[in-house]
N, C-alpha and C positions, 0 to 999 in steps of 0.2 A: 712699329720700329721707328726710331728716330732717324730721319734722313735730312740731309742738307745738300744743297747744290749751289755752288757759286758760279756766276756768269758775268759777262760784261768786260772781260779783259780784252786786250788788243795792243796794237802798236801805236804809240803817240809820240810826238816830239816833245822835247823838254819845254816846260811851261804850259803844256796842254792839260786837258782834263779827261777823266773817265769816271763813270759811275758803275760800281760793281753791285750786283744783286745777289742775295742769298735767299733761296727758297727753302723754307723749313716745314717739316711735317712730322707727325708722330708724337708730339708733346704739346702741352698747353703753352702756347707760344709766349704769352706775356708773363709767365711765372719764372722764367729762367733768363740768365744772361746769355747773350750771344756775342762771340768774339770774332774779330778778324785777325788773321795771322798771315805772315808771309815768309817765304823761304827763297832766298836768292841763291844762285849757283855757288856751291862750295861753302855755303854758310848754314848755320842752324836756323831753325824756324823761330821767328820772333813775333811777339804780340804787337799788334798795330793799334787796335781800337776795340772797345767793347761797349755794349749798351745793356744796361741792367733792367731788372723788372720794374724798378721805380722810375725808370726813364733817365737815370743818371748815366753819364758816359765817361769813358777813359780814352786817353790818347797817349801813345808813346811820344816822347819829346821830339823825335825825328819827324813827326807828321803833324804836330800841333799847329793850328792856324792854317793848315792846308787841306786836311781831310776832315770830313764830317760824317758821322754815323747817324743813321735814323732808322726807324722801323715803321711798318704799316701792319698793325696788329690784325686788321680785317683781312689782309691778304697773306698773312704769315710770311712777310718779307722783311729782310733787313738790307739796308743799302749802305754803301760806302762811297761818298762823293769825294773824289780825289782831284784837287786843283793844284796848279803850279807844280806839276810833276817834274821830278828830277831823275837823271839816269840811275841814281842809287835806289830809286823806288822799284826798279826792275826786279821782278820776283814772281813766283807763283803765289797767288793769294787764296787763302782758305777761310771758310767760316767754320765755327765750332760751337756746339752746344752740348751740354751733358756729356762731355768727353767724346763726342762723336765728331769725326772730321768729314766734311763734305769734299767732293771732288774739287780740286782747285781750278783757278782760271789764271792764265798767264798774262802778266802786264809787262810790256817792254817799252821803255822810255829811251828814245834815241837822243843823242846830244846834237 
């Protein structure tokens, strides 16, 4: 079974940094895209970043220049380095692959 588990969330002040991790299992890790999504209170889930099997990446305009996605194929891990965090980045962050959602991790950015 495909399984994903996001971790690394927490409370941080505006301008701070966090690194989220997504542990993936149950599929050939480097053959599929893995995406990071977030859902803020009262809002729809939105795409934040993705890393594709060829190593290319995607970032939403709202996080470009601040977030960096990377992967460690040997460890079946995907990371989201989040810098210069803003209060509007507050959300539950999820990773997704093959239409399977992992359990999210809460990021709270205080002003």
